[in-house]
C-alpha positions as CSV (number, residue, x, y, z in Angstrom):
1,M,-4.0,-62.3,-30.0
2,R,-2.8,-63.4,-26.6
3,S,-2.5,-61.0,-23.7
4,I,0.7,-60.4,-22.0
5,L,-0.7,-61.9,-18.8
6,E,-1.5,-65.1,-20.7
7,L,2.0,-65.2,-22.2
8,M,3.5,-64.7,-18.6
9,I,1.1,-67.2,-16.8
10,F,1.7,-70.3,-19.2
11,P,5.5,-70.4,-18.8
12,A,5.3,-69.8,-15.1
13,M,2.8,-72.7,-14.7
14,V,5.3,-75.0,-16.8
15,L,8.1,-74.0,-14.6
16,L,6.1,-74.8,-11.5
17,L,5.0,-78.1,-12.8
18,T,8.7,-79.0,-13.8
19,L,9.9,-78.0,-10.3
20,Q,7.2,-80.1,-8.8
21,D,8.3,-83.1,-10.8
22,I,12.0,-82.9,-9.9
23,S,11.4,-82.0,-6.2
24,G,10.9,-84.2,-3.2
25,S,12.5,-87.8,-3.0
26,Q,14.4,-87.4,-6.3
27,V,16.4,-84.3,-5.0
28,K,16.7,-85.8,-1.4
29,S,18.2,-89.2,-2.7
30,A,20.7,-87.4,-5.0
31,K,22.0,-85.6,-1.9
32,E,22.0,-88.6,0.3
33,D,24.0,-90.5,-2.5
34,D,26.6,-87.8,-2.4
35,L,27.3,-88.4,1.3
36,L,30.6,-90.2,1.7
37,L,31.3,-90.3,5.3
38,E,29.5,-89.4,8.6
39,I,31.1,-89.5,11.9
40,T,28.9,-88.8,15.0
41,F,29.9,-88.6,18.6
42,T,27.2,-88.8,21.3
43,A,27.7,-88.2,25.1
44,C,24.7,-88.8,27.4
45,S,24.6,-87.5,31.0
46,R,21.7,-85.3,31.8
47,A,21.1,-85.1,28.1
48,C,22.6,-86.5,24.9
49,D,24.7,-84.1,23.2
50,S,26.2,-84.8,19.8
51,I,28.6,-83.6,17.3
52,S,28.1,-84.9,13.7
53,T,30.7,-84.6,10.9
54,R,29.6,-85.2,7.3
55,V,31.8,-85.2,4.3
56,Y,30.3,-85.3,0.8
57,R,32.1,-86.5,-2.3
58,S,32.3,-82.9,-3.5
59,G,34.4,-81.9,-0.5
60,R,31.6,-80.2,1.3
61,F,32.2,-80.6,5.1
62,V,29.4,-80.0,7.7
63,R,29.8,-80.3,11.3
64,E,26.7,-79.9,13.6
65,A,27.1,-79.7,17.4
66,K,23.8,-80.4,19.2
67,G,23.8,-79.6,23.0
68,S,22.1,-77.6,25.6
69,E,23.0,-74.8,27.9
70,P,21.2,-73.4,31.0
71,A,18.8,-70.5,30.4
72,K,18.4,-67.6,32.9
73,S,15.5,-69.6,34.5
74,G,17.8,-72.6,35.2
75,R,16.1,-74.9,32.6
76,Y,18.2,-76.2,29.8
77,R,17.6,-75.0,26.3
78,P,18.7,-76.8,23.1
79,V,21.7,-75.3,21.1
80,L,22.7,-76.0,17.5
81,M,26.0,-74.9,16.2
82,T,27.0,-75.5,12.5
83,E,30.3,-75.3,10.7
84,E,30.6,-75.6,7.0
85,K,33.7,-75.6,4.7
86,V,35.0,-77.3,1.5
87,L,37.7,-79.7,1.8
88,E,40.4,-80.0,-1.0
89,P,40.3,-83.0,-3.3
90,D,43.4,-84.5,-1.8
91,E,41.8,-84.3,1.8
92,V,38.7,-86.1,0.5
93,S,41.1,-88.7,-1.1
94,E,43.0,-89.2,2.0
95,L,39.7,-89.9,4.0
96,I,38.7,-92.4,1.3
97,S,42.0,-94.1,1.5
98,W,41.6,-94.5,5.4
99,A,38.1,-95.8,5.0
100,E,39.3,-98.3,2.5
101,Q,41.9,-99.8,4.8
102,P,41.2,-103.5,5.5
103,D,41.1,-103.0,9.3
104,F,38.1,-100.5,8.8
105,L,36.3,-102.5,6.1
106,N,36.7,-105.8,8.1
107,A,35.8,-104.1,11.5
108,E,33.1,-105.5,13.5
109,S,29.8,-103.6,13.3
110,E,30.0,-102.7,17.0
111,Y,32.7,-102.5,19.8
112,V,31.3,-102.1,23.4
113,V,34.4,-101.1,25.4
114,V,32.6,-101.1,28.7
115,T,29.0,-101.1,29.8
116,I,27.9,-98.1,31.8
117,D,24.8,-96.1,32.6
118,S,25.7,-92.8,31.0
119,P,27.1,-93.8,27.7
120,D,29.1,-92.3,24.9
121,Q,29.5,-93.5,21.4
122,I,31.3,-92.9,18.2
123,K,29.4,-94.0,15.0
124,I,31.2,-93.9,11.5
125,T,29.4,-94.6,8.4
126,Y,31.2,-94.7,5.2
127,R,29.5,-94.9,1.7
128,N,31.3,-95.5,-1.6
129,N,30.5,-97.4,-4.8
130,G,27.1,-98.5,-3.6
131,K,28.5,-100.0,-0.5
132,E,28.0,-98.9,3.1
133,K,30.1,-99.8,6.2
134,T,29.1,-98.6,9.8
135,V,31.1,-99.2,12.8
136,R,29.8,-98.1,16.3
137,V,32.2,-97.8,19.4
138,A,30.5,-97.5,22.8
139,N,32.2,-96.0,25.8
140,F,35.7,-95.8,24.4
141,S,36.7,-92.9,26.7
142,R,35.9,-95.0,29.6
143,G,37.7,-98.2,28.7
144,N,41.2,-99.3,30.0
145,A,44.0,-99.8,27.6
146,A,43.4,-103.5,26.9
147,Q,39.7,-102.8,26.2
148,K,40.6,-99.9,23.9
149,A,43.1,-102.1,21.9
150,R,40.2,-104.1,20.4
151,V,39.2,-101.1,18.3
152,P,40.9,-100.9,14.9
153,A,43.4,-98.1,14.4
154,T,41.7,-96.8,11.3
155,V,38.4,-96.4,13.2
156,L,40.2,-94.2,15.8
157,K,42.1,-92.3,13.1
158,L,38.9,-91.4,11.4
159,A,37.3,-90.4,14.8
160,K,40.3,-88.4,15.8
161,W,40.2,-86.6,12.4
162,A,36.6,-85.6,12.8
163,Q,36.8,-84.6,16.5
164,P,40.4,-84.0,17.6
165,Y,39.5,-83.0,21.1
166,W,37.5,-86.1,22.0
167,S,39.0,-88.3,24.7
168,Y,40.9,-91.2,23.2
């Protein structure tokens, strides 16, 4: 007759082996496939601060702000702030409809509005049905009206949705 310890150890070992088989790259790739839209703003002066907004097909919304602040010593220390919420299905559908607009899908991969030493950039990556579209806009906030006019309206619409306080 088997002891209670033997009866408890065998199922636990099977569970651990099963978890080991489904962990790692399989779980990670499933999460990556779920990512629908990622919009990142980066501004570099003394350091490169960034705000990244990710929207998943399920409606999960994650915004991470990476920056720095002065410590009492005067040195700068890194700061990470995260905001999470769940978008309603109609909000996700609206974002998909914007990203499916011809001016976004046919946009150039990069728009350099003006070249400077302390750059800022907007990077938008849209993934849907096995396709991926990335558009990068450099130094938009520093360009003049004619330079800004080159950037497709839907690119700016998505950027403004992700970060309404950015300088447009």
